[in-house]
MARMAR-468984 format. One record per atom (N, C-alpha, C): residue number from 1; residue in one letter; atom name; y, x, z. Coordinates in nm, 4 decimals, padded with zeros to 6 digits, always signed. Example, Ala and Ser with C-alpha at 12.3 -4.5 7.8 and 13.67 -1.06 7.14 Angstrom:
PT / 1 / A / N / -00.5690 / +01.3190 / +00.7800
PT / 1 / A / CA / -00.4500 / +01.2300 / +00.7800
PT / 1 / A / C / -00.3300 / +01.3200 / +00.7800
PT / 2 / S / N / -00.2250 / +01.2850 / +00.7080
PT / 2 / S / CA / -00.1060 / +01.3670 / +00.7140
PT / 2 / S / C / +00.0030 / +01.2900 / +00.7870
This chain:
PT / 1 / M / N / +00.7809 / +01.7081 / -02.3453
PT / 1 / M / CA / +00.7839 / +01.6097 / -02.2385
PT / 1 / M / C / +00.9236 / +01.5486 / -02.2315
PT / 2 / A / N / +00.9311 / +01.4175 / -02.2245
PT / 2 / A / CA / +01.0592 / +01.3481 / -02.2201
PT / 2 / A / C / +01.1328 / +01.3798 / -02.0911
PT / 3 / E / N / +01.2650 / +01.3714 / -02.0983
PT / 3 / E / CA / +01.3500 / +01.4014 / -01.9816
PT / 3 / E / C / +01.3129 / +01.3152 / -01.8610
PT / 4 / D / N / +01.2875 / +01.1838 / -01.8838
PT / 4 / D / CA / +01.2478 / +01.0960 / -01.7730
PT / 4 / D / C / +01.1194 / +01.1447 / -01.7060
PT / 5 / S / N / +01.0227 / +01.1882 / -01.7873
PT / 5 / S / CA / +00.8964 / +01.2373 / -01.7324
PT / 5 / S / C / +00.9173 / +01.3628 / -01.6496
PT / 6 / I / N / +01.0007 / +01.4522 / -01.6976
PT / 6 / I / CA / +01.0296 / +01.5753 / -01.6235
PT / 6 / I / C / +01.0953 / +01.5411 / -01.4909
PT / 7 / Q / N / +01.1968 / +01.4540 / -01.4948
PT / 7 / Q / CA / +01.2655 / +01.4119 / -01.3726
PT / 7 / Q / C / +01.1697 / +01.3424 / -01.2775
PT / 8 / R / N / +01.0851 / +01.2552 / -01.3327
PT / 8 / R / CA / +00.9916 / +01.1781 / -01.2502
PT / 8 / R / C / +00.8924 / +01.2710 / -01.1803
PT / 9 / E / N / +00.8461 / +01.3735 / -01.2495
PT / 9 / E / CA / +00.7427 / +01.4620 / -01.1946
PT / 9 / E / C / +00.7968 / +01.5778 / -01.1118
PT / 10 / T / N / +00.9187 / +01.6210 / -01.1359
PT / 10 / T / CA / +00.9674 / +01.7402 / -01.0657
PT / 10 / T / C / +01.0978 / +01.7194 / -00.9903
PT / 11 / G / N / +01.1658 / +01.6090 / -01.0177
PT / 11 / G / CA / +01.2962 / +01.5863 / -00.9553
PT / 11 / G / C / +01.2874 / +01.5209 / -00.8188
PT / 12 / Q / N / +01.4028 / +01.4980 / -00.7610
PT / 12 / Q / CA / +01.4098 / +01.4359 / -00.6288
PT / 12 / Q / C / +01.4405 / +01.2871 / -00.6356
PT / 13 / A / N / +01.4740 / +01.2366 / -00.7521
PT / 13 / A / CA / +01.5084 / +01.0951 / -00.7654
PT / 13 / A / C / +01.3826 / +01.0087 / -00.7596
PT / 14 / F / N / +01.3907 / +00.9003 / -00.6818
PT / 14 / F / CA / +01.2819 / +00.8035 / -00.6770
PT / 14 / F / C / +01.2960 / +00.7139 / -00.7982
PT / 15 / M / N / +01.1987 / +00.7246 / -00.8895
PT / 15 / M / CA / +01.1997 / +00.6517 / -01.0158
PT / 15 / M / C / +01.0646 / +00.5816 / -01.0338
PT / 16 / P / N / +01.0392 / +00.4773 / -00.9556
PT / 16 / P / CA / +00.9077 / +00.4136 / -00.9630
PT / 16 / P / C / +00.8741 / +00.3674 / -01.1043
PT / 17 / K / N / +00.7501 / +00.3907 / -01.1423
PT / 17 / K / CA / +00.7022 / +00.3549 / -01.2762
PT / 17 / K / C / +00.6113 / +00.2324 / -01.2611
PT / 18 / F / N / +00.6701 / +00.1147 / -01.2781
PT / 18 / F / CA / +00.5972 / -00.0098 / -01.2627
PT / 18 / F / C / +00.5164 / -00.0407 / -01.3879
PT / 19 / D / N / +00.4090 / -00.1177 / -01.3711
PT / 19 / D / CA / +00.3294 / -00.1589 / -01.4870
PT / 19 / D / C / +00.3993 / -00.2746 / -01.5596
PT / 20 / A / N / +00.3338 / -00.3313 / -01.6586
PT / 20 / A / CA / +00.3928 / -00.4379 / -01.7389
PT / 20 / A / C / +00.4267 / -00.5615 / -01.6558
PT / 21 / N / N / +00.3624 / -00.5767 / -01.5408
PT / 21 / N / CA / +00.3890 / -00.6899 / -01.4519
PT / 21 / N / C / +00.4924 / -00.6566 / -01.3439
PT / 22 / G / N / +00.5497 / -00.5361 / -01.3513
PT / 22 / G / CA / +00.6497 / -00.4959 / -01.2527
PT / 22 / G / C / +00.5908 / -00.4525 / -01.1204
PT / 23 / L / N / +00.4647 / -00.4078 / -01.1223
PT / 23 / L / CA / +00.3944 / -00.3711 / -00.9996
PT / 23 / L / C / +00.3464 / -00.2264 / -01.0033
PT / 24 / L / N / +00.3235 / -00.1716 / -00.8850
PT / 24 / L / CA / +00.2526 / -00.0444 / -00.8711
PT / 24 / L / C / +00.1582 / -00.0560 / -00.7533
PT / 25 / S / N / +00.0564 / +00.0280 / -00.7511
PT / 25 / S / CA / -00.0444 / +00.0255 / -00.6453
PT / 25 / S / C / +00.0067 / +00.0934 / -00.5198
PT / 26 / A / N / -00.0337 / +00.0375 / -00.4052
PT / 26 / A / CA / +00.0006 / +00.0970 / -00.2766
PT / 26 / A / C / -00.1251 / +00.1037 / -00.1913
PT / 27 / V / N / -00.1589 / +00.2239 / -00.1483
PT / 27 / V / CA / -00.2724 / +00.2457 / -00.0602
PT / 27 / V / C / -00.2171 / +00.2604 / +00.0807
PT / 28 / V / N / -00.2699 / +00.1806 / +00.1728
PT / 28 / V / CA / -00.2239 / +00.1855 / +00.3116
PT / 28 / V / C / -00.3239 / +00.2665 / +00.3931
PT / 29 / V / N / -00.2720 / +00.3675 / +00.4631
PT / 29 / V / CA / -00.3546 / +00.4577 / +00.5427
PT / 29 / V / C / -00.3045 / +00.4570 / +00.6865
PT / 30 / N / N / -00.3980 / +00.4573 / +00.7814
PT / 30 / N / CA / -00.3617 / +00.4684 / +00.9222
PT / 30 / N / C / -00.3063 / +00.6094 / +00.9442
PT / 31 / A / N / -00.1831 / +00.6192 / +00.9881
PT / 31 / A / CA / -00.1175 / +00.7489 / +01.0034
PT / 31 / A / C / -00.1864 / +00.8363 / +01.1074
PT / 32 / A / N / -00.2470 / +00.7760 / +01.2088
PT / 32 / A / CA / -00.3106 / +00.8534 / +01.3160
PT / 32 / A / C / -00.4512 / +00.8989 / +01.2797
PT / 33 / T / N / -00.5302 / +00.8098 / +01.2162
PT / 33 / T / CA / -00.6714 / +00.8412 / +01.1910
PT / 33 / T / C / -00.7019 / +00.8809 / +01.0474
PT / 34 / R / N / -00.6076 / +00.8532 / +00.9563
PT / 34 / R / CA / -00.6235 / +00.8781 / +00.8122
PT / 34 / R / C / -00.7244 / +00.7826 / +00.7475
PT / 35 / E / N / -00.7644 / +00.6765 / +00.8159
PT / 35 / E / CA / -00.8549 / +00.5767 / +00.7603
PT / 35 / E / C / -00.7796 / +00.4928 / +00.6572
PT / 36 / I / N / -00.8435 / +00.4669 / +00.5430
PT / 36 / I / CA / -00.7848 / +00.3790 / +00.4434
PT / 36 / I / C / -00.7968 / +00.2367 / +00.4954
PT / 37 / L / N / -00.6841 / +00.1663 / +00.5032
PT / 37 / L / CA / -00.6825 / +00.0324 / +00.5587
PT / 37 / L / C / -00.6853 / -00.0772 / +00.4530
PT / 38 / M / N / -00.6101 / -00.0600 / +00.3468
PT / 38 / M / CA / -00.6038 / -00.1627 / +00.2428
PT / 38 / M / C / -00.5376 / -00.1074 / +00.1174
PT / 39 / V / N / -00.5514 / -00.1807 / +00.0086
PT / 39 / V / CA / -00.4817 / -00.1519 / -00.1160
PT / 39 / V / C / -00.4113 / -00.2809 / -00.1565
PT / 40 / A / N / -00.2863 / -00.2693 / -00.1954
PT / 40 / A / CA / -00.2085 / -00.3863 / -00.2360
PT / 40 / A / C / -00.1137 / -00.3449 / -00.3480
PT / 41 / F / N / -00.0294 / -00.4370 / -00.3891
PT / 41 / F / CA / +00.0666 / -00.4098 / -00.4946
PT / 41 / F / C / +00.2080 / -00.4276 / -00.4425
PT / 42 / M / N / +00.2972 / -00.3463 / -00.4941
PT / 42 / M / CA / +00.4374 / -00.3552 / -00.4573
PT / 42 / M / C / +00.5208 / -00.3676 / -00.5835
PT / 43 / D / N / +00.6269 / -00.4463 / -00.5732
PT / 43 / D / CA / +00.7263 / -00.4528 / -00.6792
PT / 43 / D / C / +00.8558 / -00.3964 / -00.6219
PT / 44 / E / N / +00.9616 / -00.4030 / -00.6993
PT / 44 / E / CA / +01.0890 / -00.3462 / -00.6547
PT / 44 / E / C / +01.1373 / -00.4115 / -00.5242
PT / 45 / E / N / +01.1197 / -00.5435 / -00.5144
PT / 45 / E / CA / +01.1620 / -00.6168 / -00.3954
PT / 45 / E / C / +01.0820 / -00.5737 / -00.2717
PT / 46 / A / N / +00.9512 / -00.5547 / -00.2865
PT / 46 / A / CA / +00.8659 / -00.5137 / -00.1746
PT / 46 / A / C / +00.9011 / -00.3730 / -00.1267
PT / 47 / I / N / +00.9282 / -00.2840 / -00.2206
PT / 47 / I / CA / +00.9671 / -00.1476 / -00.1835
PT / 47 / I / C / +01.0986 / -00.1502 / -00.1066
PT / 48 / A / N / +01.1950 / -00.2262 / -00.1553
PT / 48 / A / CA / +01.3255 / -00.2355 / -00.0888
PT / 48 / A / C / +01.3117 / -00.2954 / +00.0511
PT / 49 / A / N / +01.2330 / -00.4024 / +00.0658
PT / 49 / A / CA / +01.2139 / -00.4657 / +00.1964
PT / 49 / A / C / +01.1432 / -00.3719 / +00.2934
PT / 50 / T / N / +01.0465 / -00.2964 / +00.2431
PT / 50 / T / CA / +00.9742 / -00.2001 / +00.3263
PT / 50 / T / C / +01.0689 / -00.0918 / +00.3758
PT / 51 / Q / N / +01.1503 / -00.0382 / +00.2861
PT / 51 / Q / CA / +01.2440 / +00.0668 / +00.3251
PT / 51 / Q / C / +01.3497 / +00.0137 / +00.4218
PT / 52 / C / N / +01.3925 / -00.1088 / +00.4024
PT / 52 / C / CA / +01.4979 / -00.1680 / +00.4852
PT / 52 / C / C / +01.4482 / -00.2000 / +00.6269
PT / 53 / T / N / +01.3269 / -00.2519 / +00.6388
PT / 53 / T / CA / +01.2766 / -00.2982 / +00.7687
PT / 53 / T / C / +01.1857 / -00.2001 / +00.8403
PT / 54 / G / N / +01.1241 / -00.1099 / +00.7646
PT / 54 / G / CA / +01.0255 / -00.0192 / +00.8241
PT / 54 / G / C / +00.8893 / -00.0836 / +00.8412
PT / 55 / L / N / +00.8745 / -00.2068 / +00.7927
PT / 55 / L / CA / +00.7472 / -00.2784 / +00.7971
PT / 55 / L / C / +00.6974 / -00.2975 / +00.6544
PT / 56 / A / N / +00.5653 / -00.2862 / +00.6353
PT / 56 / A / CA / +00.5070 / -00.2947 / +00.5016
PT / 56 / A / C / +00.5213 / -00.4345 / +00.4428
PT / 57 / H / N / +00.5771 / -00.4398 / +00.3226
PT / 57 / H / CA / +00.5895 / -00.5614 / +00.2431
PT / 57 / H / C / +00.5188 / -00.5375 / +00.1105
PT / 58 / F / N / +00.4629 / -00.6431 / +00.0553
PT / 58 / F / CA / +00.3906 / -00.6325 / -00.0701
PT / 58 / F / C / +00.4244 / -00.7507 / -00.1598
PT / 59 / H / N / +00.3773 / -00.7422 / -00.2842
PT / 59 / H / CA / +00.3895 / -00.8540 / -00.3765
PT / 59 / H / C / +00.2542 / -00.9226 / -00.3826
PT / 60 / S / N / +00.2504 / -01.0493 / -00.3485
PT / 60 / S / CA / +00.1271 / -01.1266 / -00.3578
PT / 60 / S / C / +00.1084 / -01.1727 / -00.5013
PT / 61 / R / N / +00.0055 / -01.1229 / -00.5664
PT / 61 / R / CA / -00.0214 / -01.1649 / -00.7037
PT / 61 / R / C / -00.0670 / -01.3096 / -00.7082
PT / 62 / S / N / -00.1438 / -01.3538 / -00.6084
PT / 62 / S / CA / -00.1936 / -01.4914 / -00.6098
PT / 62 / S / C / -00.0828 / -01.5930 / -00.5839
PT / 63 / R / N / +00.0122 / -01.5587 / -00.4970
PT / 63 / R / CA / +00.1226 / -01.6502 / -00.4659
PT / 63 / R / C / +00.2474 / -01.6218 / -00.5492
PT / 64 / G / N / +00.2500 / -01.5049 / -00.6126
PT / 64 / G / CA / +00.3636 / -01.4677 / -00.6959
PT / 64 / G / C / +00.4920 / -01.4469 / -00.6184
PT / 65 / K / N / +00.4800 / -01.3939 / -00.4968
PT / 65 / K / CA / +00.6006 / -01.3730 / -00.4165
PT / 65 / K / C / +00.5840 / -01.2599 / -00.3160
PT / 66 / L / N / +00.6954 / -01.2229 / -00.2560
PT / 66 / L / CA / +00.7000 / -01.1189 / -00.1528
PT / 66 / L / C / +00.6308 / -01.1676 / -00.0264
PT / 67 / W / N / +00.5575 / -01.0776 / +00.0402
PT / 67 / W / CA / +00.5028 / -01.1095 / +00.1720
PT / 67 / W / C / +00.5044 / -00.9859 / +00.2599
PT / 68 / Q / N / +00.5285 / -01.0077 / +00.3862
PT / 68 / Q / CA / +00.5236 / -00.9000 / +00.4851
PT / 68 / Q / C / +00.3860 / -00.9025 / +00.5487
PT / 69 / K / N / +00.3180 / -00.7907 / +00.5496
PT / 69 / K / CA / +00.1866 / -00.7825 / +00.6127
PT / 69 / K / C / +00.2023 / -00.8187 / +00.7595
PT / 70 / G / N / +00.1218 / -00.9140 / +00.8049
PT / 70 / G / CA / +00.1244 / -00.9554 / +00.9447
PT / 70 / G / C / +00.2277 / -01.0609 / +00.9764
PT / 71 / E / N / +00.2909 / -01.1203 / +00.8743
PT / 71 / E / CA / +00.3959 / -01.2183 / +00.9007
PT / 71 / E / C / +00.3430 / -01.3402 / +00.9758
PT / 72 / S / N / +00.2175 / -01.3757 / +00.9569
PT / 72 / S / CA / +00.1624 / -01.4892 / +01.0316
PT / 72 / S / C / +00.0714 / -01.4446 / +01.1461
PT / 73 / S / N / -00.0003 / -01.3334 / +01.1294
PT / 73 / S / CA / -00.0940 / -01.2869 / +01.2325
PT / 73 / S / C / -00.0297 / -01.2001 / +01.3394
PT / 74 / G / N / +00.0838 / -01.1405 / +01.3062
PT / 74 / G / CA / +00.1456 / -01.0450 / +01.3978
PT / 74 / G / C / +00.0920 / -00.9034 / +01.3816
PT / 75 / N / N / -00.0086 / -00.8872 / +01.2965
PT / 75 / N / CA / -00.0690 / -00.7557 / +01.2728
PT / 75 / N / C / +00.0100 / -00.6798 / +01.1664
PT / 76 / V / N / +00.1332 / -00.6463 / +01.2005
PT / 76 / V / CA / +00.2213 / -00.5780 / +01.1070
PT / 76 / V / C / +00.1799 / -00.4323 / +01.0892
PT / 77 / L / N / +00.2320 / -00.3730 / +00.9855
PT / 77 / L / CA / +00.2106 / -00.2312 / +00.9584
PT / 77 / L / C / +00.3461 / -00.1613 / +00.9657
PT / 78 / K / N / +00.3638 / -00.0762 / +01.0662
PT / 78 / K / CA / +00.4875 / +00.0017 / +01.0781
PT / 78 / K / C / +00.4738 / +00.1241 / +00.9892
PT / 79 / V / N / +00.5633 / +00.1360 / +00.8936
PT / 79 / V / CA / +00.5556 / +00.2449 / +00.7969
PT / 79 / V / C / +00.6182 / +00.3704 / +00.8564
PT / 80 / R / N / +00.5393 / +00.4764 / +00.8628
PT / 80 / R / CA / +00.5862 / +00.6043 / +00.9155
PT / 80 / R / C / +00.6288 / +00.7001 / +00.8052
PT / 81 / E / N / +00.5644 / +00.6852 / +00.6876
PT / 81 / E / CA / +00.5933 / +00.7767 / +00.5761
PT / 81 / E / C / +00.5459 / +00.7104 / +00.4468
PT / 82 / I / N / +00.6196 / +00.7339 / +00.3400
PT / 82 / I / CA / +00.5787 / +00.6863 / +00.2078
PT / 82 / I / C / +00.5594 / +00.8080 / +00.1188
PT / 83 / L / N / +00.4380 / +00.8238 / +00.0693
PT / 83 / L / CA / +00.4063 / +00.9328 / -00.0229
PT / 83 / L / C / +00.4059 / +00.8762 / -00.1647
PT / 84 / V / N / +00.4592 / +00.9532 / -00.2582
PT / 84 / V / CA / +00.4722 / +00.9102 / -00.3972
PT / 84 / V / C / +00.3901 / +01.0044 / -00.4842
PT / 85 / D / N / +00.3073 / +00.9489 / -00.5729
PT / 85 / D / CA / +00.2259 / +01.0356 / -00.6578
PT / 85 / D / C / +00.3101 / +01.0985 / -00.7688
PT / 86 / C / N / +00.2482 / +01.1894 / -00.8431
PT / 86 / C / CA / +00.3191 / +01.2738 / -00.9392
PT / 86 / C / C / +00.3963 / +01.1973 / -01.0455
PT / 87 / D / N / +00.3412 / +01.0880 / -01.0961
PT / 87 / D / CA / +00.4152 / +01.0146 / -01.1993
PT / 87 / D / C / +00.4772 / +00.8858 / -01.1451
PT / 88 / Q / N / +00.4821 / +00.8729 / -01.0146
PT / 88 / Q / CA / +00.5520 / +00.7664 / -00.9429
PT / 88 / Q / C / +00.5034 / +00.6261 / -00.9779
PT / 89 / D / N / +00.3714 / +00.6129 / -01.0060
PT / 89 / D / CA / +00.3178 / +00.4796 / -01.0313
PT / 89 / D / C / +00.2218 / +00.4332 / -00.9221
PT / 90 / A / N / +00.2149 / +00.5089 / -00.8130
PT / 90 / A / CA / +00.1325 / +00.4708 / -00.6982
PT / 90 / A / C / +00.1948 / +00.5299 / -00.5719
PT / 91 / L / N / +00.1782 / +00.4561 / -00.4626
PT / 91 / L / CA / +00.2317 / +00.4999 / -00.3332
PT / 91 / L / C / +00.1207 / +00.5020 / -00.2299
PT / 92 / V / N / +00.1378 / +00.5865 / -00.1302
PT / 92 / V / CA / +00.0542 / +00.5835 / -00.0106
PT / 92 / V / C / +00.1487 / +00.5543 / +00.1051
PT / 93 / L / N / +00.1193 / +00.4467 / +00.1782
PT / 93 / L / CA / +00.1988 / +00.4127 / +00.2958
PT / 93 / L / C / +00.1225 / +00.4593 / +00.4187
PT / 94 / M / N / +00.1785 / +00.5554 / +00.4890
PT / 94 / M / CA / +00.1205 / +00.6037 / +00.6134
PT / 94 / M / C / +00.1746 / +00.5117 / +00.7234
PT / 95 / C / N / +00.0852 / +00.4353 / +00.7851
PT / 95 / C / CA / +00.1289 / +00.3279 / +00.8738
PT / 95 / C / C / +00.0657 / +00.3341 / +01.0125
PT / 96 / E / N / +00.1319 / +00.2670 / +01.1037
PT / 96 / E / CA / +00.0803 / +00.2431 / +01.2381
PT / 96 / E / C / +00.0491 / +00.0940 / +01.2445
PT / 97 / P / N / -00.0796 / +00.0575 / +01.2423
PT / 97 / P / CA / -00.1137 / -00.0847 / +01.2444
PT / 97 / P / C / -00.0993 / -00.1436 / +01.3839
PT / 98 / A / N / -00.0524 / -00.2702 / +01.3901
PT / 98 / A / CA / -00.0369 / -00.3387 / +01.5187
PT / 98 / A / C / -00.1601 / -00.4224 / +01.5524
PT / 99 / G / N / -00.2655 / -00.4060 / +01.4768
PT / 99 / G / CA / -00.3892 / -00.4814 / +01.4974
PT / 99 / G / C / -00.4767 / -00.4648 / +01.3758
PT / 100 / P / N / -00.5789 / -00.5487 / +01.3623
PT / 100 / P / CA / -00.6657 / -00.5397 / +01.2443
PT / 100 / P / C / -00.5840 / -00.5579 / +01.1165
PT / 101 / T / N / -00.6184 / -00.4841 / +01.0142
PT / 101 / T / CA / -00.5464 / -00.4937 / +00.8879
PT / 101 / T / C / -00.6037 / -00.6021 / +00.7974
PT / 102 / C / N / -00.7335 / -00.6162 / +00.7948
PT / 102 / C / CA / -00.7970 / -00.7114 / +00.7035
PT / 102 / C / C / -00.7839 / -00.8541 / +00.7553
PT / 103 / H / N / -00.7670 / -00.9479 / +00.6609
PT / 103 / H / CA / -00.7581 / -01.0897 / +00.6986
PT / 103 / H / C / -00.8871 / -01.1412 / +00.7610
PT / 104 / T / N / -00.9983 / -01.0663 / +00.7455
PT / 104 / T / CA / -01.1266 / -01.1056 / +00.8059
PT / 104 / T / C / -01.1333 / -01.0676 / +00.9534
PT / 105 / G / N / -01.0341 / -00.9911 / +01.0004
PT / 105 / G / CA / -01.0355 / -00.9430 / +01.1384
PT / 105 / G / C / -01.0888 / -00.8015 / +01.1511
PT / 106 / A / N / -01.1335 / -00.7437 / +01.0400
PT / 106 / A / CA / -01.1823 / -00.6055 / +01.0414
PT / 106 / A / C / -01.0633 / -00.5096 / +01.0486
PT / 107 / T / N / -01.0871 / -00.3955 / +01.1076
PT / 107 / T / CA / -00.9827 / -00.2931 / +01.1192
PT / 107 / T / C / -00.9293 / -00.2538 / +00.9827
PT / 108 / S / N / -01.0201 / -00.2388 / +00.8870
PT / 108 / S / CA / -00.9867 / -00.1991 / +00.7511
PT / 108 / S / C / -01.0467 / -00.3000 / +00.6535
PT / 109 / C / N / -00.9847 / -00.3167 / +00.5388
PT / 109 / C / CA / -01.0426 / -00.4016 / +00.4348
PT / 109 / C / C / -01.1678 / -00.3374 / +00.3746
PT / 110 / F / N / -01.1872 / -00.2097 / +00.4013
PT / 110 / F / CA / -01.3016 / -00.1349 / +00.3477
PT / 110 / F / C / -01.4098 / -00.1239 / +00.4543
PT / 111 / Y / N / -01.4705 / -00.2368 / +00.4887
PT / 111 / Y / CA / -01.5709 / -00.2411 / +00.5943
PT / 111 / Y / C / -01.7141 / -00.2461 / +00.5404
PT / 112 / R / N / -01.7276 / -00.2378 / +00.4062
PT / 112 / R / CA / -01.8607 / -00.2344 / +00.3445
PT / 112 / R / C / -01.8664 / -00.1217 / +00.2420
PT / 113 / R / N / -01.9861 / -00.0690 / +00.2223
PT / 113 / R / CA / -02.0061 / +00.0329 / +00.1195
PT / 113 / R / C / -02.1158 / -00.0165 / +00.0262
PT / 114 / L / N / -02.1098 / +00.0275 / -00.0987
PT / 114 / L / CA / -02.2103 / -00.0094 / -00.1975
PT / 114 / L / C / -02.3230 / +00.0923 / -00.1920
PT / 115 / E / N / -02.4425 / +00.0453 / -00.1620
PT / 115 / E / CA / -02.5591 / +00.1331 / -00.1505
PT / 115 / E / C / -02.6746 / +00.0709 / -00.2279
PT / 116 / D / N / -02.7161 / +00.1368 / -00.3346
PT / 116 / D / CA / -02.8262 / +00.0871 / -00.4178
PT / 116 / D / C / -02.8034 / -00.0556 / -00.4647
PT / 117 / G / N / -02.6789 / -00.0864 / -00.5047
PT / 117 / G / CA / -02.6472 / -00.2166 / -00.5574
PT / 117 / G / C / -02.6272 / -00.3259 / -00.4527
PT / 118 / V / N / -02.6301 / -00.2896 / -00.3242
PT / 118 / V / CA / -02.6170 / -00.3867 / -00.2170
PT / 118 / V / C / -02.5034 / -00.3435 / -00.1238
PT / 119 / L / N / -02.4249 / -00.4408 / -00.0795
PT / 119 / L / CA / -02.3188 / -00.4102 / +00.0173
PT / 119 / L / C / -02.3768 / -00.3975 / +00.1572
PT / 120 / Q / N / -02.3448 / -00.2860 / +00.2195
PT / 120 / Q / CA / -02.3913 / -00.2580 / +00.3562
PT / 120 / Q / C / -02.2700 / -00.2379 / +00.4453
PT / 121 / P / N / -02.2766 / -00.2779 / +00.5726
PT / 121 / P / CA / -02.1643 / -00.2550 / +00.6629
PT / 121 / P / C / -02.1403 / -00.1055 / +00.6838
PT / 122 / V / N / -02.0134 / -00.0716 / +00.6929
PT / 122 / V / CA / -01.9771 / +00.0661 / +00.7251
PT / 122 / V / C / -01.9975 / +00.0840 / +00.8743
PT / 123 / K / N / -02.0682 / +00.1869 / +00.9110
PT / 123 / K / CA / -02.0918 / +00.2137 / +01.0539
PT / 123 / K / C / -01.9658 / +00.2759 / +01.1134
PT / 124 / T / N / -01.9249 / +00.2242 / +01.2262
PT / 124 / T / CA / -01.8053 / +00.2777 / +01.2921
PT / 124 / T / C / -01.8425 / +00.3584 / +01.4138
């Protein structure tokens, strides 16, 4: 195993492993309820902005730029904890949402489930 891999998996240094596009996956979870709220992508700039402000920032693949969740709606995500997976290519952001997370107005972006090939609403 290469030295970087050993350090990445067992060390204390934060060494994010970005993909070829400079991104890694971020799963946003409600810190109080443990409900999965959304999945987005982060680059180095988004991680730095999130750590600096305490509010979730992501990289918009469609716009090709940094965005703060809730910058226009006010439904920001206050980051309480950032969990890093074993090879540092994915993060879990434990957050306190200030309102609905999904742009549709739903609490979570995961408001439907696939059942027998058909999308059905998730019962709350």
